[in-house]
C-alpha positions in Angstrom: 63.5 100.6 97.9 63.3 97.2 99.7 65.5 95.6 97.1 68.1 98.2 97.5 68.0 97.9 101.3 68.4 94.1 101.0 71.4 94.5 98.8 73.1 96.9 101.2 72.2 94.6 104.2 73.7 91.6 102.2 76.9 93.6 101.5 77.3 94.5 105.1 76.7 90.9 106.2 79.4 89.8 103.7 81.9 92.3 105.1 81.2 91.3 108.6 81.6 87.6 107.8 84.9 88.4 105.9 86.3 90.2 108.9 85.6 87.3 111.2 87.4 84.9 108.8 90.4 87.3 108.6 90.6 87.1 112.4 90.4 83.3 112.5 93.0 83.2 109.7 95.3 85.5 111.7 94.9 83.3 114.8 95.9 80.2 112.7 99.0 82.2 111.4 99.9 83.0 115.0 99.7 79.4 116.0 101.9 78.4 113.0 104.4 81.1 114.0 104.5 79.9 117.6 105.0 76.3 116.5 107.7 77.2 114.2 109.6 79.2 116.9 112.1 76.4 117.1 113.9 77.6 114.0 116.7 80.2 114.3 115.0 82.7 112.2 111.6 82.9 113.9 110.3 85.4 116.4 108.6 85.2 119.6 104.9 84.9 118.6 101.9 86.5 120.1 100.6 83.1 121.2 104.0 81.7 122.5 104.0 81.2 126.2 107.8 81.4 126.5 108.8 84.2 128.9 110.4 87.0 126.7 113.6 87.2 128.9 114.3 83.5 128.6 113.6 83.5 124.8 115.9 86.5 124.2 118.7 84.8 126.4 118.3 81.7 124.3 118.3 83.7 121.1 121.5 85.7 122.2 123.3 82.4 123.3 122.2 80.6 120.2 121.6 77.5 122.4 119.4 76.2 125.2 119.6 78.4 128.3 118.3 77.6 131.7 115.7 79.8 133.4 118.1 80.2 136.2 121.0 81.6 134.1 122.2 85.1 135.1 121.7 86.3 131.5 117.9 85.6 131.9 117.8 87.6 135.1 119.7 90.5 133.5 117.4 90.6 130.5 114.3 90.2 132.7 115.5 93.2 134.8 116.1 95.3 131.6 112.8 94.4 130.2 111.1 95.5 133.5 112.8 98.9 133.4 111.9 99.2 129.7 108.2 99.1 130.4 108.1 102.6 131.8 109.8 104.1 128.7 108.4 102.2 125.7 105.0 101.5 124.2 105.7 97.9 123.2 105.1 94.8 125.1 108.0 92.7 126.5 107.4 90.3 123.6 107.9 93.0 121.0 110.9 94.5 123.0 112.5 91.0 122.9 111.8 90.6 119.1 113.2 94.0 118.4 116.2 93.5 120.5 117.0 90.2 118.9 116.6 91.9 115.5 118.8 94.8 116.3 121.4 92.5 118.0 121.6 90.4 114.8 121.9 93.5 112.5 124.6 94.9 114.7 126.5 91.5 114.8 126.3 91.4 111.1 128.1 94.7 111.0 130.8 93.5 113.5 129.3 95.4 116.4 127.9 92.5 118.7 126.4 93.8 121.9 125.0 92.2 125.0 121.2 92.3 124.7 120.6 93.3 128.3 123.0 96.2 128.1 121.5 97.2 124.7 118.0 97.4 126.3 119.4 99.4 129.4 121.3 101.7 127.1 118.2 102.4 124.9 116.1 102.9 128.2 118.5 105.6 129.2 118.0 107.4 125.9 114.2 107.1 126.1 114.4 108.4 129.7 115.9 111.7 128.5 112.7 112.4 126.5 110.5 112.3 129.5 107.8 110.4 127.7 107.1 106.8 126.4 108.8 106.1 123.1 108.5 103.5 120.3 111.3 101.0 120.8 111.5 99.9 117.3 112.1 103.4 116.1 114.8 104.0 118.6 116.4 100.7 117.7 116.4 101.9 114.0 118.0 105.2 114.9 120.6 103.5 117.0 121.3 101.0 114.2 121.6 103.7 111.5 124.2 105.5 113.5 126.2 102.3 114.4 126.0 101.1 110.7 127.3 104.5 109.5 130.4 103.9 111.7 129.5 105.9 114.8 130.9 104.2 117.9 128.6 102.9 120.6 128.9 105.6 123.2 128.8 108.4 120.7 125.7 106.9 119.1 124.0 106.8 122.5 125.0 110.4 123.3 123.7 111.6 119.9 120.4 109.9 120.4 120.1 111.1 124.0 120.7 114.7 122.8 118.1 114.4 120.1 115.5 112.7 122.3 116.1 115.2 125.1 114.6 118.0 122.9 111.2 116.3 123.2 110.8 117.7 126.6 110.9 121.2 125.3 107.8 120.7 123.2 105.6 119.0 125.8 
């Protein structure tokens, strides 16, 4: 019986030790991601201290942008309004907006990032509860990619999300 307990205890200790190593490894990966943020294909990392609005404005411009640029203020205001309607952090909102913006641009439908966030905030507001931004971005992209014009895509999504109020 003691031998069996010792084996179980050793197994639990090994699992606990492995979990700690995984966390340390993930932190190292985050640091690498933050350090590599200089490349055009990287994302705003969890340990990156760049303000998300500034990062997103730079990403949209494809060049260095001053913190005092109007685009930064517009994106910052859009991210602030998004907080009440989405579950994700500003960092994730910035990453998803950059991703969506790139996908739309590749389809020939480039959109202003601040306006894109504001438009999706309006859609989420119709639901009356917080939404998952990434999911809404995917729905919007699918409509736009299939050829639906911007205003029609937003109206379609607003009517779909509005039905959530009925089931609360």
